[in-house]
C-alpha positions in Angstrom: -6.4 11.7 -44.1 -3.0 13.5 -43.9 -4.4 16.2 -41.6 -6.1 13.6 -39.5 -2.9 11.7 -38.4 -1.4 14.7 -36.7 -4.5 15.5 -35.0 -4.7 12.0 -33.5 -1.2 12.1 -32.5 -1.8 15.5 -30.6 -4.9 14.0 -28.9 -3.1 10.9 -27.9 -0.3 13.0 -26.3 -2.9 15.2 -24.4 -4.6 12.2 -23.1 -1.4 10.8 -21.8 -0.3 14.0 -20.0 -3.8 14.4 -18.4 -3.5 11.8 -15.6 -6.2 11.5 -12.8 -5.5 13.5 -9.7 -5.3 10.4 -7.5 -3.1 7.4 -6.8 -4.5 4.0 -7.2 -3.4 1.8 -4.3 -4.5 -1.7 -4.8 -2.1 -4.2 -3.1 -2.9 -7.9 -3.7 -1.5 -10.7 -1.5 0.2 -13.1 -3.9 1.8 -15.2 -1.3 0.6 -18.8 -0.8 0.1 -20.5 2.6 3.4 -19.6 4.6 1.9 -20.1 8.0 -0.9 -21.8 9.9 -3.1 -19.1 11.5 -6.1 -21.5 12.6 -8.1 -18.9 14.3 -11.0 -16.7 13.9 -10.4 -12.9 13.7 -12.2 -9.7 13.0 -10.1 -7.1 11.1 -10.0 -3.3 10.7 -7.7 -0.8 9.2 -7.5 2.7 10.4 -5.6 5.4 8.5 -3.8 7.4 11.3 -1.6 9.4 8.9 -1.5 13.2 9.6 -2.6 13.9 6.0 -3.9 11.7 3.2 -1.2 12.4 0.8 0.1 9.2 -0.7 2.2 10.6 -3.5 4.4 13.9 -3.3 6.0 15.0 -6.4 8.8 17.5 -5.9 9.9 19.6 -8.9 12.4 22.4 -8.8 9.8 25.2 -8.2 6.7 23.4 -7.0 5.3 20.3 -5.1 2.3 18.3 -6.3 0.5 16.1 -3.9 -2.0 13.2 -4.6 -4.3 11.2 -2.4 -5.4 7.6 -2.6 -9.1 7.3 -1.9 -10.2 4.0 -0.2 -6.7 3.3 1.1 -8.1 1.6 4.1 -10.3 -0.7 2.1 -7.5 -1.6 -0.2 -5.0 -2.5 2.6 -7.9 -4.4 4.5 -8.7 -6.4 1.3 -4.9 -7.4 1.0 -4.7 -8.3 4.9 -7.9 -10.3 4.8 -6.7 -12.3 1.9 -3.3 -12.9 3.4 -5.0 -14.0 6.7 -7.5 -16.3 4.9 -4.9 -17.9 2.8 -2.9 -18.8 5.9 -5.8 -20.4 7.8 -7.6 -17.7 9.6 -11.3 -17.4 9.5 -12.4 -13.6 8.9 -15.6 -13.0 10.9 -17.2 -9.9 12.3 -18.3 -12.0 15.3 -14.8 -13.3 16.2 -13.7 -12.5 19.7 -9.9 -12.0 18.5 -9.7 -8.4 17.0 -6.9 -7.7 14.3 -6.4 -4.1 14.2 -4.0 -2.5 11.7 -3.1 1.1 11.8 -1.5 3.0 8.8 1.1 5.4 10.4 2.8 6.2 7.0 2.2 5.1 3.5 3.8 7.5 1.0 6.1 7.8 -1.9 8.1 11.0 -2.4 9.2 11.6 -6.1 12.0 14.1 -6.8 11.9 15.2 -10.4 15.3 16.5 -11.8 16.2 17.7 -15.3 16.8 14.3 -16.8 16.1 11.8 -13.9 13.7 11.1 -11.2 13.8 9.1 -7.8 11.1 7.7 -5.8 11.4 7.0 -2.0 8.5 5.0 -0.7 7.9 4.4 3.1 5.3 2.5 4.9 4.8 2.0 8.6 1.9 -0.3 9.8 1.1 -0.7 13.4 -0.6 -4.0 14.4 -2.7 -4.6 17.6 -4.2 -8.1 18.0 -6.7 -8.2 21.0 -7.7 -11.4 22.6 -9.4 -11.9 25.9 -7.6 -9.6 28.3 -4.2 -9.7 26.5 -2.8 -7.7 23.6 -0.1 -8.2 21.0 1.3 -5.0 19.5 4.0 -4.6 16.9 5.1 -2.0 14.2 6.1 -3.2 10.7 8.1 -0.8 8.4 9.5 -1.0 4.9 10.9 1.4 2.3 11.8 1.0 -1.4 13.7 3.2 -3.8 13.7 3.4 -7.6 15.4 5.7 -9.9 14.7 6.3 -13.7 15.5 8.5 -16.6 13.3 11.5 -17.4 10.0 12.0 -15.7 8.2 9.5 -13.3 5.8 7.0 -14.5 2.6 7.0 -12.1 2.0 3.4 -12.8 5.6 2.4 -11.7 5.1 4.5 -8.4 1.8 2.8 -7.7 3.4 -0.6 -8.4 6.2 0.3 -5.9 3.7 1.1 -3.2 1.6 -1.9 -3.8 4.4 -4.4 -3.9 5.9 -2.8 -0.6 2.5 -2.9 1.0 2.1 -6.6 0.1 5.6 -7.4 1.4 4.8 -5.9 4.8 1.5 -7.8 5.1 3.4 -11.0 4.1 5.9 -10.2 6.9 3.0 -9.8 9.3 1.3 -13.1 8.6 4.5 -15.0 8.7 5.9 -13.2 12.0 6.9 -16.0 14.5 6.0 -13.8 17.4 2.5 -13.2 16.2 2.0 -16.9 15.2 3.2 -17.8 18.8 0.7 -15.3 20.3 -2.3 -16.5 18.3 -1.3 -20.2 19.2 -0.8 -19.5 22.9 
């Protein structure tokens, strides 16, 4: 029994240090009804980033990068939820197209001896096409966090998820977009 306890501790530590080689992005729209978008829209999300790196970890002598598979599906799910909760009807047959382009969505973590910092930046481009007119706007956001020791991947994921949700909330409550959809 005395030999089993140290073995369990070593296995637990090994499991903690062996994180998957990807970042889980899963933003969830948590806002309620903040506008009245009573229209039918079809939605699409396109990843236009130059590379698929969602997390870049910079240490003194090396850089590690992680992707986030399914990023367009995750962002589209949050966008569809936000639009639906605010009165829009999501339909592939709708004549109003709601196209969201991911220009930037990345966190850069800088590891130092006893601290780390994370700088997250997101830029989403929106195009709403209806009949022969188009509404276009770019939405940006950034968030920073600092902490002791090494970064916690779950906190970085949370930082990106929250920032994505904040930008989507800003989109569905944008007075210019609402005026365009009503006009």
